[in-house]
N, C-alpha and C positions, 0 to 999 in steps of 0.2 A: 727584838720585836719580831723580825720575821716577816715574811709575805707568805702566809700559809696557804695551802690547798689542799684539798682532797683528789685523788685520783681512782676512779673506779673502773675495775677492769671487768667486761662483762665476761662470763663463762659459758661453755656450751650449753649448760640447763638454762640459760638468760638470766640466772642470778649473777649479783656481783659481788666482787673480793674488793674490800675498800682500804685505801692505805693514803697515810700522810706524807705530805712533803711542807719543808719549815721556808722553802724559799720559791717554792714552784707558783706563788700567785702573783709575783710583781710584773714583768712582762709577758706571760705565758708561751716563757721560752719551751716548756715541755710538749708543746705539740709538733717542735721538731726534733726534739730528744728522744722522746718515746719510740721505741722499735723493736721488733722481734730479738734483734740483738744485744738490744739495752732496755729492757724492761722496767728497768728501774733509774733510768734514765743516767747512768754513770753514777750512781750515788745519789740524785737529788731525790730521789723518793724514797722512804723508810722501808727498807726490808721486812718490817714487821709489819703483820696483817691488822689493820684497825679491825676490821670486822668481816667474817667472810658469810657467803651464800645470802645475800642481801637481796630484799627484793628492790626493784628499780624504785617505786613509790617509798621505801622508807631512807634512801639516800639522803633525801633534803630533810625531810621532818624529824630523821633521828640520829643523823650523823653532821649534816651541814651546817653549823650555827653561824648564820650571816653574820654576827658580830665579832667572829673570830676568823673565817675563813675568807678569802679575797677571790678563788677560783675554783671551778671544779672540772676536773678532765674526765671524761666518757671514752674509754678505750676498748674497742671492739675486738674480737678474738683475732682479726686480722692486722690488728694495732693501728686503725684507723682512728684517729686522735679528734675528740670535739672538745674546744675549750669555751666552758660558759663561766662569765662573770659574775660572781655573787655581789647583791647590793643590797645594803642594810637598809630596811624601811622603819626605822626608828631614831629618836632624837631622844639625847641625855644618853644615859646607860640602856633605857629600854631592853635590857635584857631579859627581864620577866616575862616578856611577850615572844620575843625570840621571830619577829616577822621579817621576812627576807625575798629577794626573786633571783632567779638565774637568767641571763641573757645570754644566747649564742653567739659567740664573736669571733672573729681572726685575729691573730695577732698584730700588731703594728699600729698604723692608723686608725682602724675600726674598733678596736679596742680602747684606743685613747679617747677619739670621739664619744664613745658611751659612757666611761667614766667620766668625762668632762661635763656631759649633759647629765649626768644623774647628778654630779656634785653641784652644778648650779641651779637645777630645780629644786633638788632637796634645801639649798643653804636659801634660796627665794622664798619657798614654804617655809621655812624656820623664821624667817622674818615677817612673813604674813601672819602667823601664829602668837609670834612676838607683839605683833600691833595690835592684836586681840581682833583680827580680820575673820578669821577662819579659828575653828578648833582645832585641836591637836588632832583628834580624830578624824575630822573632816578632810585636813591636809594630808593625813595619812591615804584615806580614800583616794583622793585624787592624786597623789605620787602613785600609787599601784595601777590606776587606771593609764597612767601617762605610761607607767614601765611594760603593761599590758599591750596597749595599743599602739606605742611607738614605735616600742624596740621588741617587739613579740616577745616579750618576759612571760616566765613561769614565777607566780608569787606561791608561797609558801609560808609555814608556821614551823618553825624548829621547836620539837621537844613536846609537842602535843597531838599526835596523830589522833584521826577519828575512828571511828569503828572500824574502816576496812585498812587503817594502817597508813591511808593517804592523808597528808593534810595540805595538799596545794590546790593553787587554783590557774586556769589561764591555760593556752594553748598546748598540745602534745609535745612530748620529749622530742628532741631533734630525732630524724629519721634513721640516723646511724646508731642508736642507740639502744636498738633490740627492740 
């Protein structure tokens, strides 16, 4: 199964080269493993470039499938690494819509806290929908609002960019992302 992550390396032209890591999403260990002398974290990140010269706005809508990926790493040219937990905002298979969010987290307790909080909130909302109290659409709107307001998350839709190529909502990207 794996714990999939994307690793986006910012280039001097402020575009990104995106790579894949099959095991990088589990405990955010790549924050400590990515370095100038280990740009692929000693083999944890695939050497093959998934996409090159990608605009920052397209990483989420074009490559970061929230149903598939658990984490996103943003790596500056100086190898300052920002970890974002990927949250899937759908129920059932939900793959046709691809609604997700990213929340910037530190590895360890903060990451566990965000994952636990999100899992509990999503499970509770699923129960409320099952009981007929809220529609699925209303529950997802509430879930999105909580992610943005409580955790400063950034909501996006994978696979359906708008006319500007951006399908995201919420706060700006982390400051060290360029």
